[in-house]
N, C-alpha and C positions, 0 to 999 in steps of 0.2 A: 549456448551449446558450443563446446570447443570444436574447432575445425578438425577434420580427419587428417591423420598423419599419412603422408605419402610413403611409398616403399623406400624412396631415396632417403627421406628424412630418417626413417627407422634404421636403414643400413648405416648411415653416418653415425647415429647415436650408438648403435650396437658396436661399431668399430671403435668409437671413442671409449666406450666402456671397457672393451677388451684391451685396448691400449693402456688404459689407466690401471686396470687390475693386473694385467699380465705383461705390461711393457712390450707389446707386440707392435712392430712397425706396420705401416700400410702395405709395404711390399711383401712382408712375411705373411700377412693376412690373405693377400691375394693369391699367394703361392700355396697356401695351406688348404687342407680338406678336412671334412669331419672324420673323426677317428673311426666311427662305425663304417663309413664308406670305404676307407683305406683297408680295414680288416676284411670287409666283405669281398673286396677285389683280390685280396690275398688268399681267398678261399677258406676263411675261418668261420664261415656261417653266413646266414642271411643277415640283413641289417637288423631285423627284429631280434634275432638270436643274439647278435653281438651287443645290442642295446641292453638286453637282459643281463649279459655277462658284465657289462660296465656298471650297471646298477648294483650288481652283487659284489662289486669290488674285486673282480677277477682280473681286471686289465690295469696295467701300469704304464706310464709314459715317463721315461728317464728316471725310473725309481719311485715315482709318485703315483698313488692310486688315481686312475683317470676318472673324469667326471663326464656325465652325459652331455653331448654337445661340444666337447673339447675338439679343437682343431690341431692338426699336425702337418708339418712339411716333410714329406718322405725323403726329400733331397738334402735335408739338413743334418743327417747323421743321428736322428732321433732313435731311441731304443724303446721298442714297445714289447711288452711281455703279456702273455695270457697264462694265468696260473703259474707264473714264474718262468715259463718257457719263452725264449725270445722269438719274435716273429721275423721271418726273412722278408724284409721289405723290398729286396731287389726284385722279387717276383711281382710286386705291385707296380714297379716302374717299367717293366718290359713285358708284362703279361699280354698275351694276344687273346682277344675276345673270340671264343670258339662256341659254336652252337651245334648240337646234335639233334637229328630227327630220330625218334624212337617209336616203334610200333608196340605199344603196351598190350600184352595179352590180358584176358580176363584172369582173375585170380592173383595178380600181383598187387602189392601195396605200394603206395607212393610215400615211403618212409625209408630211412637209412637202416633201421634195425627194428625187427619185430620180436618181442619177447616170446611169442609162440612159435618162432622159427619158420614163419611163412615166407614165401618168396617176395622180394622187393624189386622195384624197378632199377635200383642202382647196381644190382649184382652182375648184370650183363655188360655194363658200360666199360669202355676202355679205361685202364688205370692212368692216373695223372701223377706228376711229381710237382710239389709246391703249390698245387691248387686243387680244386675239387669241382665236380659237377653239381650244379644247382638246378632243381626242377622248376620249370616255369608253370606254376599252378599244380593242380592235382587232378587225377581221375580216380573215381572210387573203385573198389576192388572188383566190382561186376561190370565195369566199363572198360572197353578196349579202345585202341586207336592212337592218334597222333599225340605225342607228348614231347615237348622241347626241353632240352637241357643246355645250360650255358656255363662257362667258367667266370662270367662277369656278373657279380652280385648286383651291381647297379642296374644292369639291363634286366635281370630277372625281376628285381623289385619294381621297376617301372612298368614292365609288361603285365605284372600281376595287379597293379594299382587300378581300381575301377575307373579313375578319371580318364584313362586312355581308351577305354571302351573298344578293345580289340575284338573284332567279330569272330565267333566260333561257329563252325557248322558240324552238325551231327547227323548220322544216319541212324534212324531209330525204328525198330519193329515193335508194333503195339498189338495188344490183344483186346479186342472190343469193337463195338460199332462206333465209328467216327463219322459224325454228320457235319453239315455246314455250320450249325449253331456252335458246336464244340470248336471248330476251326476258327470261327470269328471271335469267340471268347479268348482263345489262346493268342490271337493276334492283337486284340484290343487291350488285354491285360487281366490278370487274375491276382487277387489279393492272397498272398501266402503268409505264413507266420512271420517272415522277416521282410515283408513289404510287397509292393506291386511288382509283378514279373510278367513278361510276355515274350513271344517269339517275334523276331523281325520278319521272318518269312517261314511259311510252311508249304512244302511241296510233296504231293503224293508221288511215290516212285515205284509202286508195284505191290504185289501180294494178292492173296486170294481169301475170300470169306472174311472172317473177322481178324485174320492175321494180315496186317498191312504194314508196308514200309513207307516212312516219310523222311525227308531231309528238312531239318529245322536249323535256323540260325538265331543267335542272340549275342548280345554285347557284354555279357557278364559271366563271371565264373563262380557264382554262389554255390554252396554245397548242394549237390544232387538237384540242381535247379531244373534240368530237363525232365528228370523223372518226376519231380514234385509237381511240375506244371501239368503233365499228362495225368498223374494220379488225382489231381484236383478235379478232373472231369470223369473220375471213375474208370480211367483207361489204364491198363497195366502195360508197363514196358518190359518186353522180354529180351531185347537186344539193344545195346547202345554203343555206337562207334563214333569217335571224333574223327572227322575226315579233313578238317581244315582249321587253321589258326591264322587269322589275317588273310594274306594271299598265299600262305604256305600250305600246300596240299599234301596229304599223306600219299607217298609214292605207292603206286599199285604193285611195283615189283618188290617192295619191302615186306618180308614175311613177319608174322607175329614174333616178337622177341628180337627182331633185327634192328640195327641202328645204322645211320649214315651221317657223316659230318657234312654240314652245309657249306657251300661255297661263299666266297666273300660277298658276292652280290646279294644273296639272301640274308647274310648276317647284317649287312648295312641297311637292307630294307627294314629289318626289325629295329635297328638302332635309330634310324630316321623316324620310324613310327612313334617313338617315345622321346624324341628330342635329344638324342645322344650323337656326338660327332662320329663320323665314319671311321671304321677300322681300316688300316692300310696294310695290315699283314694277315696272313693266313697260313695254317699248317698244310693246306692243300696247295698243289702246284697250279698257280693261276696262269702260267704261260702256256699250258697245254690244255686241250679239251679233255676233261676228266672222263676216263673210260669207266663206266659204272661196273662194279662187281656183278657178275652174273647172279641171278636170283638163286640158281641152284647152289652156288658156293655159299651164299648167305644162309640158305636153308640148312646146308650140311653143318655149318658152324653152330647154328642155333640148336640143331639136333644133338650135336656132340655135347653142348653145354647141358641140355636137358638130361642126357644120359649120365653125365658126371654128377649131377645134383639131385638125382631121384632119391 
């Protein structure tokens, strides 16, 4: 049996292969980044979307069709084009990682465009130049609550990756008789069609009769997982609100459809959570204590938006 190759050995071999095939120096390799990462940071899509564009031959580097896994140095004057349009790489060199907290209402879709003309979560967000907002995960159309958006594609990608197991908390109103046996099954694990799932914690928070409220936590973001777990016990979910992501809690003063930009401390909490270096800049004034916009002002802005787009 051949001995297992260490990561260091594999890295040296990969570097040697790149150097021989592309005549890349060690210094250039260390300064370079994967093409899809650079374009994600430039706001051209998620890494998965960009990888698909590369595979379809829509991306070129210095006039040559790019290959998946190709590396570039944004400081070297490289010219990258998507569908023939040049990408402004200056945005990738000085882009500030920004994060928004958004209170998603029921009825909005987590997509940029809906063919049926239904409302989407992106329509209310502040406009950007040279980058775009990327949703960190999704909430289904009938779920409301905390949704995060960032300008940093790498941060969004890592937060969504199941390996980081960021805890989510939901307030859920259920219809049906919930006994100790059901609670224990949901805590110990239920086999769903896509594998074993369970709640880390379940806490009764009120309600009368067969309409009860619970707060539940879990470490995954599988499609409709909270609803499917309750439905596996023949319990119907009538309301579902995400109230926490990691240690980021949905602000009680934030109305449905309202957003607020997060301060540097919270941005760096999220970056540290997934192993990214701290951000040193912010669009918010860090030298002053930020005076929060009054709830009434936010509600008026949301109301004006709703009236304009009825």
